Structure formats: C-alpha cells, structure tokens
C-alpha positions, 0 to 999 in steps of 0.5 A: 847100868844104863850106856847112856842117860834116859827117861822114861816118860809116863803121859802125865803132862799133857801133848804139848808139855811132853813133847817140849819136854821129851824136845829138851831130854833128846837134844842133851843126849837122852832115850825118851820113851813114852808109857802110858800108865793103865794102858801098857804097864799095871799091878795086878794081884793073884792068889795063891795055886791062881795059873797066870800063862800057861805054856803054848799060849799066846803070849802078850805081857811080861810080868815083874814081881813086885810080891810074892813067889811064882813056880814056873811049871814045863810039860804038865807038872816038871818044877824048872823053876821059882822066883821071887820080888823083883824077877821076871817072866813072860819075856822070852814068847815077847822077844821071840814071837812064840807060844809061852814056853813054861806055865807059871804058878803062884805060890803065895800071894803075889803083886806085879807089874804086868806090861803090855807087849808094845811097851815091854817092845819100847823099852826093850829096843830104846834101853840097851841095858834094859835090853842086855839084861833081857837077852842075857836071862833068856840065853840063860833060861833058854840053856836050863830048857835045853839040859831039862830037854835032853835025855837021861842016860 
C-alpha cells in the first residue's frame, strides 16, 4: 500500500529513545511521523442523532469511523451519504482549509477516531499512499457535491 516504508512514532518512550529510533529508521529509508497520543488523536463516542460537525463551521478534525454509522447532510436535510466502519469524514475542510461542506450526524451509537488538524496534516504530508487515498476520495466527493448542486431539468 505504501510507496516506501513508513513508521508512526506515538511518543511512547523517552525523547532520547525516540530520537535514536527515528534516526535509525530514517537511515534505512523509512518516513517517520510523530504523533502525540491524547493530544493529536483520540477515540470518541457519539450518541444516535448527535451532530458531529455542522456545514459552514471551520474544520479542525478528521473522523475515522470505528463502529456505527453516520449520515452526511447538506443544506438542511438532503442526505448525500451514509458512512460506516472504516470510512472517514471531515478531510475536505482540512485539506482545502475551508469551512465544512456538510453536516454529519450519528445514526447509531458511534465510536470514531478523531484526529486533530496537525496530526492529520503530518500524516497527509509524509505518507504518499495515504495522501493519494485522501486526494482520490476528496475528488470523488467534490464531484458528487457538484452533481447535486446542478439544477435539474
């Protein structure tokens, strides 16, 4: 999946240990990305009907669904997608540094990995395969939203 070996350091050891591990891995051709647990990413629970993010608001997190389902709603109540485990949302606002393009509401009990902007952008910048996946999804979702916005004849 990855173009070259990658390693994500979650900051579990001392700073000196982390630096030594990173230097060793970089000398072997690995990309090293450091994420600080608890500050950069956390698992969150949402109740059915709970609004997770609103259209038009600034976006500072990306969400990866671990368990449950959400619906993506635009301009009131037009449901444009349903997403489930393994799928993500919130990336468009982070990648484009723009307001949220849709409201996302939990349909069921939902557990999600919530990644803060800095952690997401670090991974997005340093892991080409991950970046390509997100860029492809952003392009597909953008096309779907443009198609919905076209006047019907």
